[in-house]
C-alpha positions in Angstrom: 0.0 0.0 0.0 1.4 3.4 -1.0 0.2 5.5 1.8 1.4 9.1 2.3 2.9 10.0 5.6 0.8 12.4 7.6 3.5 15.1 7.9 5.2 14.7 4.5 6.2 18.1 3.3 4.9 17.5 -0.3 1.5 16.9 1.2 1.6 20.3 2.9 2.5 21.9 -0.4 -0.3 20.2 -2.2 -2.8 21.1 0.5 -1.8 24.8 0.4 -1.8 24.8 -3.4 -5.3 23.4 -3.5 -6.4 25.9 -0.9 -5.1 28.9 -2.9 -5.8 27.5 -6.4 -2.1 27.4 -7.5 0.4 24.6 -8.2 2.4 23.0 -5.5 5.5 24.2 -7.4 4.3 27.8 -7.1 3.8 27.3 -3.3 7.4 26.1 -3.0 8.7 29.0 -5.2 6.9 31.5 -3.0 8.2 30.0 0.2 11.7 29.9 -1.3 11.4 33.6 -2.4 10.4 34.5 1.2 13.3 32.6 2.6 15.7 34.3 0.2 14.4 37.7 1.2 14.6 36.9 4.9 18.2 35.7 4.5 19.2 38.8 2.6 17.9 41.1 5.4 20.6 43.5 6.4 19.4 43.9 10.0 22.0 42.3 12.3 19.4 41.3 14.9 17.4 39.4 12.3 20.5 37.7 10.9 21.6 36.6 14.4 18.1 35.2 15.1 18.3 33.3 11.8 21.7 31.9 12.7 20.3 30.7 16.1 17.5 28.9 14.4 19.4 27.6 11.3 23.1 27.4 12.3 24.0 25.7 9.0 22.9 28.6 6.9 19.8 29.2 4.8 17.5 26.2 5.1 15.7 24.4 2.3 12.0 24.9 2.1 11.4 21.4 3.6 13.9 22.0 6.4 12.3 25.4 7.2 8.8 23.8 7.5 10.1 21.0 9.6 12.0 23.2 12.0 9.1 25.7 12.3 6.6 22.9 12.9 8.9 21.5 15.7 9.2 24.9 17.3 5.4 25.4 17.1 4.9 22.2 19.1 7.1 23.5 21.9 
């Protein structure tokens, strides 16, 4: 049986895409654009906060969602 995992990131993208009437690819591109803009922010306080959350640098879209979901559970 090919059952999707409940928290699989692609499922999240598909759900958002359906909700907003766009493709899952567009959802991923928009999230990536937001991540790029956030990582290019010149404010030192914002950059320090990003380093605290993502010490290995700019996260992938999937990593961003996973980490934010984990933090929301705390």
